C-alpha positions, 0 to 999 in steps of 0.5 A: 041070840043063844047065850051059853052060860059058862062055870068052872066049879072045883069042890063047891057042890052045895052052893053050886046046887042053888047055883045050877038051880037058879040058872034053871029058873030063867024067865026069858024072852027076845032077844033070847032064842035059848041057852045052855049052862057049860059046867067045867068040872075042874077035877073036883074030889067031892060028889060034884060030877056024880050029883050033876049026872044023877040030876040030869033030869032037872037040870035040862040045860046043863052039859057037863065037861071034866078036866083035871084040875088045871084051874079056872083060866083052863076051865073057862076056855075049855067052857067057850071051846064046847060052847055053842052060843054067840054070847058067852056069860060068865059066872062063878060057881057059888054065884046065886042069880035072880030069874031075870038074870040071862034076860037083863044081860041079853037086852043090856047088850042087844041095846048096846050093840044097836046104839054103838053099831058094833059089838065092842062092849061087854055087859058088867052085872051086879054082884052082891055078897052074902054069908047067908047060905039058906037065903042067899038072894035075901042079902041087901046091896052094900056099899062094899059090894061095889067093884071098879074092876073092868073085866071080872068073870063073877057075872059078865056077858060078852060076844063070843067072836069078840072074846076069841079075838082077844085070845082067851084066858092065859092058862098061865095063871093057874094059881088064885087070881087075876086071869080075868083082868088080864084078859080085861086088859087085852079087851081094853086093848081092842076098845072094848066098852065095859056097860054096867048091868045092874038088873043082872044081879048075882048073890056071891056066896061065901061062907062067914069068916072063921079062924079055920079059914086063917091058913087058906087065905094067907094062901090065897094072898101068896098065890095072888102075889105070884099070879100078880107078877105074872100079870105085871110081866105081860102088862108092864103098865102103871095101870097094873101096877096100881090094881096089883098093889105093886107100888111102894105106896101100897107097901108103905100104906099096909106097913103103917096100917098094921104097925109095921106088922104088930097087927097080924093074923096071930096078934088079931086073934083073940078080937077076931074070935071075939067079934065072930062069937058076937056075930060080927063075921063081916067086921072081922073079916074087914079087919082080917083084910090089913094084915092079908094086905100086908102079907100079899103086898109083901109077897109080891115084893118078895116074889120080884126080887127073887125072880131077878 
């Protein structure tokens, strides 16, 4: 089994350095015969490309592909097309993995193939969220790290031929969100089974909340709404409605929880600042999710109305 780790990246050099270093420290045994890291730079404007080229000797498994800024769906497709492996591993460029990461995926996949008698499955590793840049792998597993997503490209491994049969990623998803879950719907229609692989651990780093991030977080919710509508038009099912929160229940829920919008990013700003100063950025982020969800759901309904 030869593994190709496909990673799209865009302006994430500091955490990407930790990501690639961790992947270069993998402990390998059967059934793995070898692996490569296919890094697709999505038009970064920082020093990503220059650094990777300068560090070629220290990154022997890395193959760098550059593209104009086209989004993660296009980047992952380019990575798969260039990959040499019969198994594709998807991670994000802000994920720092353990030294047994690839071995865990390979053993779980091989075991599932033998038990099933086919390759209609993929492995889904554990993702632990952390804001600790200096020691991301020191974070404990938390209840909020659990995800019910079926196919999320932050940490999955899948047979290449199966992935190609499903049709790769839809490049209509050029903004933030849903391109991986949409591919997951197509995999589900093929009868592909999710195999959880908690031994394949990745630590997802994101900076602790700061007030300066608010405009970008709001923009992300609006982008997710636009892409959510693309997702629903391709798969107009009740399950997808629930996934993207395109229901009147969700609209009523977030209106109630934000008191009709009285609790918003502006009114909460003093409380968020106080929590951040006290070292409770994670709690501040959870509180901020209330108005962010309201923004996302309202944007989704607004996009749907304007498209009629």
